[in-house]
C-alpha positions in Angstrom: 175.3 -30.4 -253.7 178.3 -29.0 -251.8 176.3 -25.7 -251.2 173.3 -27.7 -249.9 175.6 -29.7 -247.6 177.2 -26.5 -246.2 173.7 -25.0 -245.6 172.6 -28.1 -243.8 175.7 -28.0 -241.6 175.1 -24.3 -240.9 171.5 -25.0 -239.8 172.7 -27.7 -237.4 175.3 -25.3 -235.9 172.8 -22.5 -235.7 170.3 -24.8 -234.0 172.9 -25.9 -231.4 173.8 -22.3 -230.7 170.2 -21.4 -230.3 169.7 -24.3 -227.9 172.6 -23.1 -225.9 171.2 -19.6 -225.7 167.9 -20.8 -224.5 169.6 -22.5 -221.6 171.6 -19.6 -220.1 174.6 -20.0 -217.9 173.2 -19.0 -214.5 176.4 -19.6 -212.6 174.5 -21.5 -209.9 172.7 -20.5 -206.7 174.7 -19.3 -203.8 174.0 -20.4 -200.2 172.2 -17.2 -199.3 169.7 -17.7 -202.1 171.2 -15.2 -204.6 171.8 -16.2 -208.2 175.0 -15.3 -210.1 173.8 -15.6 -213.7 175.6 -14.2 -216.7 172.6 -14.3 -219.0 169.0 -13.1 -218.4 166.9 -15.7 -216.8 163.8 -14.3 -218.5 164.9 -14.1 -222.2 168.5 -15.6 -222.2 170.1 -12.4 -223.5 173.7 -12.0 -222.4 174.0 -9.5 -219.6 176.1 -6.4 -219.6 174.8 -4.5 -216.6 172.4 -4.7 -213.7 169.4 -5.0 -216.0 168.7 -6.9 -219.2 168.7 -4.4 -222.1 166.2 -6.6 -224.0 163.4 -7.2 -221.4 164.4 -5.0 -218.4 164.6 -7.8 -215.8 167.1 -7.3 -213.0 170.4 -9.2 -213.3 170.0 -11.0 -210.0 166.9 -12.8 -208.7 166.5 -14.0 -205.2 165.1 -17.2 -203.7 164.7 -16.0 -200.1 161.9 -15.3 -197.7 162.9 -11.6 -197.6 162.7 -11.4 -201.4 159.2 -12.8 -201.3 157.9 -10.1 -198.9 159.8 -7.5 -201.0 157.9 -8.7 -204.1 154.6 -8.6 -202.1 155.0 -5.0 -201.1 156.4 -4.0 -204.4 153.4 -5.6 -206.1 151.0 -3.4 -204.1 152.7 -0.1 -204.4 156.1 -0.4 -206.3 157.4 0.0 -202.8 161.1 0.5 -203.5 162.7 3.9 -203.2 159.8 5.6 -204.8 157.5 5.8 -201.8 160.1 7.4 -199.6 160.5 10.1 -202.2 156.8 10.5 -202.7 155.2 10.6 -199.3 157.2 13.4 -197.7 156.5 15.6 -200.8 152.8 14.6 -200.7 152.5 15.7 -197.1 154.6 18.9 -197.1 155.1 19.9 -200.7 152.2 18.5 -202.6 152.3 21.2 -205.2 155.9 20.4 -206.1 155.1 16.7 -206.3 152.2 17.4 -208.6 154.2 19.7 -210.8 157.2 17.4 -211.1 155.1 14.4 -212.0 153.2 16.3 -214.6 156.4 17.7 -216.1 157.7 14.1 -216.6 159.5 13.0 -213.5 157.7 9.7 -213.4 160.4 7.1 -212.5 161.2 8.6 -209.1 157.6 8.9 -207.7 154.8 6.5 -207.1 152.1 7.2 -209.7 149.0 9.0 -208.5 146.6 6.1 -209.3 148.8 3.5 -207.7 149.0 5.6 -204.5 145.3 6.3 -204.7 144.4 2.7 -204.9 146.7 1.8 -202.0 145.5 4.7 -199.8 141.8 3.9 -200.4 142.4 0.2 -199.6 144.2 1.2 -196.4 141.4 3.7 -195.4 138.6 1.2 -195.8 140.7 -1.5 -194.1 141.1 0.8 -191.0 137.4 1.7 -191.2 136.4 -1.9 -191.0 138.9 -2.7 -188.2 137.8 0.3 -186.1 134.1 0.0 -186.9 134.0 3.8 -187.4 131.0 3.8 -189.8 127.5 2.8 -189.0 127.0 4.5 -185.6 127.0 8.1 -184.5 130.0 9.1 -182.4 129.2 9.9 -178.8 130.1 13.5 -179.3 127.6 13.8 -182.1 124.9 12.2 -180.0 125.6 14.6 -177.2 125.3 17.5 -179.6 122.0 16.2 -180.9 120.6 15.8 -177.4 121.7 19.4 -176.5 120.1 20.8 -179.6 117.0 18.8 -178.9 116.7 20.2 -175.4 117.1 23.8 -176.8 114.4 23.2 -179.4 112.0 21.7 -176.8 112.5 24.8 -174.7 111.7 27.0 -177.7 108.7 25.0 -178.4 107.3 25.3 -174.9 107.8 29.1 -175.0 106.1 29.4 -178.4 103.1 27.4 -177.2 102.8 29.7 -174.2 103.0 32.7 -176.5 100.4 31.2 -178.8 98.0 30.6 -176.0 98.4 34.1 -174.7 97.8 35.5 -178.3 94.7 33.4 -178.7 93.2 34.6 -175.4 93.9 38.2 -176.4 92.2 37.7 -179.8 95.4 38.2 -181.8 96.1 36.3 -185.0 98.0 33.0 -184.3 98.5 31.6 -187.8 102.2 32.6 -187.9 102.8 31.1 -184.5 101.0 27.9 -185.5 103.3 27.5 -188.5 106.4 28.0 -186.4 105.2 25.5 -183.8 104.4 22.9 -186.4 107.8 23.3 -188.0 109.6 23.1 -184.7 107.6 20.0 -183.6 108.6 18.3 -186.9 112.3 19.3 -186.3 112.2 18.0 -182.7 110.6 14.7 -183.9 113.2 14.2 -186.6 116.2 15.0 -184.3 114.8 12.7 -181.6 114.6 9.8 -184.1 118.0 10.4 -185.5 119.5 10.6 -182.0 117.9 7.2 -181.3 119.2 5.8 -184.6 115.6 5.2 -185.8 115.2 6.8 -189.3 111.9 5.2 -189.7 110.4 7.5 -187.1 112.1 10.5 -188.6 109.6 10.6 -191.5 112.4 11.7 -193.9 111.1 9.6 -196.8 107.8 11.4 -196.8 109.5 14.7 -197.3 112.1 13.7 -199.9 110.7 13.2 -203.4 111.5 10.5 -205.9 114.0 7.7 -205.7 116.0 9.4 -202.9 112.9 9.3 -200.6 112.3 5.7 -201.4 116.0 4.9 -200.7 115.7 6.6 -197.3 112.6 4.6 -196.6 114.5 1.4 -197.4 117.4 2.5 -195.2 115.0 3.2 -192.4 113.6 -0.3 -192.6 117.0 -2.1 -192.6 119.7 0.4 -191.6 122.3 -2.3 -190.8 122.1 -3.8 -194.3 122.3 -0.3 -195.9 125.4 0.6 -193.8 127.1 -2.6 -194.9 126.3 -1.9 -198.5 127.5 1.7 -198.2 130.8 0.4 -196.8 131.2 -2.0 -199.7 130.1 0.4 -202.4 132.2 3.2 -201.1 135.3 1.1 -201.7 134.1 -0.1 -205.1 133.1 3.3 -206.3 135.8 5.4 -204.7 137.4 6.0 -208.1 134.2 8.0 -209.0 135.4 10.8 -206.9 138.1 11.6 -209.4 135.9 12.3 -212.4 133.4 14.1 -210.1 136.2 16.4 -208.9 138.1 17.2 -212.1 135.5 19.5 -213.7 135.4 21.6 -210.5 139.2 22.0 -210.6 139.0 22.9 -214.3 136.6 25.7 -213.3 139.4 27.2 -211.2 141.4 27.7 -214.5 138.6 28.0 -217.2 139.8 27.8 -220.8 143.5 27.9 -219.7 145.9 26.8 -222.4 148.7 26.4 -219.9 147.0 23.6 -217.9 145.5 20.4 -219.4 142.9 18.1 -218.1 145.7 15.6 -217.3 147.2 18.1 -215.0 143.9 18.4 -213.1 143.6 14.7 -212.8 147.1 14.3 -211.3 146.3 17.2 -208.9 142.9 15.7 -207.8 144.3 12.1 -207.4 147.3 13.2 -205.3 145.0 15.4 -203.2 142.7 12.5 -202.6 145.6 10.3 -201.6 146.5 12.8 -198.8 142.9 13.1 -197.7 142.5 9.3 -197.5 145.7 9.0 -195.4 144.4 11.9 -193.2 141.2 9.9 -192.5 143.4 6.8 -191.6 145.4 8.9 -189.1 142.2 10.3 -187.7 140.6 6.9 -187.3 143.7 5.5 -185.6 143.9 8.5 -183.2 140.3 8.0 -182.4 140.7 4.3 -181.8 143.6 5.1 -179.4 141.4 7.5 -177.4 143.2 10.6 -178.8 140.0 12.4 -180.0 141.5 15.9 -179.6 144.4 15.0 -181.9 142.0 13.5 -184.4 140.0 16.7 -184.3 143.0 18.8 -185.0 143.7 16.8 -188.2 140.6 18.3 -189.9 142.3 21.7 -189.8 144.9 20.4 -192.4 142.9 20.0 -195.6 142.5 23.8 -196.4 146.3 24.3 -195.7 147.2 21.3 -197.9 144.9 22.4 -200.7 146.4 25.9 -200.6 150.0 24.6 -200.8 149.2 22.1 -203.6 147.4 24.8 -205.6 150.1 27.3 -205.1 152.9 24.9 -206.0 151.3 22.9 -208.8 149.9 25.8 -210.8 152.6 28.4 -209.9 150.1 30.7 -208.3 150.7 33.8 -206.1 149.4 34.0 -202.6 146.2 35.8 -203.4 145.4 33.5 -206.4 145.9 30.4 -204.3 143.8 31.7 -201.4 140.6 32.5 -203.4 140.9 29.2 -205.3 141.4 27.3 -202.1 138.1 28.9 -200.7 136.3 27.8 -203.9 137.9 24.4 -203.9 136.7 23.8 -200.3 133.1 24.6 -201.5 133.5 22.3 -204.5 134.8 19.5 -202.3 131.6 19.7 -200.2 129.6 19.5 -203.4 131.5 16.5 -204.6 131.1 14.7 -201.3 127.4 15.3 -201.5 127.2 14.0 -205.0 129.2 10.9 -204.2 127.1 10.2 -201.1 123.9 10.5 -203.1 125.3 7.9 -205.6 126.3 5.6 -202.7 122.8 5.9 -201.1 121.2 5.1 -204.5 123.4 2.2 -205.2 123.3 0.9 -201.6 119.5 0.9 -201.4 118.8 -0.5 -204.9 121.4 -3.1 -205.5 
């Protein structure tokens, strides 16, 4: 009986201690909104440093307006000291950033996927604000009009040449084919310049579902542009798996580099390109078209530096791989655009 009584008393004491531990001594709330707790507010573990060794929560929590906005930004991009250590390297030393992250320096840098999601969100937000998709730029329209004028002059000369050859009794089949092809090109360019794809006749010359998609786009271009904007944001992640196999081809069957390395390389590269698009759109919106045009000289330089630093390449090895990577990037853009056209016209 004595032993049972002692056990009962022990249970009561343990329960009281547990109850006290669940209600930690916070030390109160100071006038500036900062807490001065001595136990973790999340799990009630006694604190011995700036962070709880049991759950990782910071010793101090804040109940201020500044703290709320800090949490908001941090929730989007872990926006503490990491971003200031990540962005400068991404811009100027992308190869070093990629290599250090792959080799395990994760705590000091924003992760590639977090930065990718943020940069893509920022890019499409700027696109929507500036209205930069859905209408041909004025420079492009001027280029189309000039090319159309040149083709019309060529067509007139060919027709004169064809009439002269026919009067002289010379064969004109070759000239007829050239005239027919040039007329079709002139008609297509005129339709595209006017923004009327229905008159371009592209759907009749493109087989299968792509041609049908072009036909639907011609019938309702505004709806398709809206869907392309929406789907480009939703499917932007698809660029990563589309790009990784091409980067792997730069180092086929290499035991030194893993697929994970290529994923980090591609994702950080896409982050930079997205931010470059943002800068170009903002320059264009501010009327600085020449500055926006100069930005498109940066991608090859950035690819070269990232390849050279990330994979430890020499100058020659980085140069020929950069040339291939530029070609691969064009292929990926084409594949991604085809997917968007298909999804945009059939969803």
